[in-house]
C-alpha positions in Angstrom: -1.2 13.1 -7.6 0.8 12.7 -10.8 0.5 9.2 -12.3 4.2 9.4 -13.2 5.1 10.0 -9.5 7.7 7.4 -8.8 6.3 6.9 -5.3 3.1 5.6 -6.8 4.9 3.0 -8.9 7.0 2.0 -6.0 4.0 1.5 -3.7 2.2 -0.4 -6.4 5.2 -2.8 -6.9 5.7 -3.3 -3.2 2.0 -3.9 -2.6 1.8 -6.4 -5.4 4.8 -8.3 -4.0 3.4 -8.3 -0.4 0.1 -9.6 -1.8 1.8 -12.5 -3.7 3.9 -13.4 -0.7 1.0 -13.3 1.6 -1.0 -15.6 -0.6 1.9 -18.0 -0.8 2.3 -18.0 3.0 -1.4 -18.5 3.4 -1.4 -21.5 1.2 1.6 -22.9 3.1 -0.2 -22.4 6.4 -3.1 -24.4 5.1 -0.8 -27.2 4.1 1.4 -27.2 7.2 1.3 -30.4 9.2 2.5 -29.1 12.6 1.1 -26.4 14.7 4.5 -24.7 14.9 4.8 -24.6 11.1 1.2 -23.4 10.8 1.9 -20.6 13.3 5.0 -19.6 11.5 3.3 -19.3 8.1 0.3 -17.5 9.6 2.6 -15.0 11.2 4.3 -14.4 7.8 0.9 -14.1 6.1 -0.1 -11.5 8.7 3.0 -9.5 8.2 2.6 -9.4 4.4 -1.0 -8.2 4.6 -0.1 -5.7 7.2 2.5 -4.3 4.7 -0.3 -4.4 2.0 -2.6 -2.4 4.2 0.0 0.1 5.1 0.8 0.5 1.3 -2.9 1.2 0.6 -2.9 3.8 3.4 0.2 5.5 2.0 -1.3 5.6 -1.5 -4.5 7.1 -0.2 -2.4 9.7 1.7 -0.5 10.6 -1.4 -3.8 11.1 -3.3 -5.2 13.2 -0.4 -2.1 15.4 -0.2 -2.0 15.8 -4.0 -5.6 16.9 -3.8 -4.9 19.5 -1.1 -2.0 20.8 -3.2 -4.1 21.2 -6.3 -6.9 22.9 -4.4 -4.4 25.2 -2.7 -2.8 26.1 -6.0 -6.3 26.8 -7.5 -7.3 29.1 -4.7 -3.9 30.9 -4.9 -4.4 31.4 -8.7 -7.8 32.9 -8.0 -6.3 35.3 -5.4 -3.6 36.4 -7.8 -6.1 37.1 -10.6 -8.4 39.2 -8.4 
């Protein structure tokens, strides 16, 4: 995977945003006075960290696919030179 791949930068930015929001919602859930408010913030916290987990999975998939592409290109180069 190329470090300059715009998808990598986009996932990193989105992941960082989801993390910050999740932390803020978690803190609000701890400070909430009513059960309804607490549940609302916990739900938002959970959604943010679900987004973060999906972002991590997508980053890993991009790396895995890039690795397959590189190994496929190497084997094709070897076939061409033989």
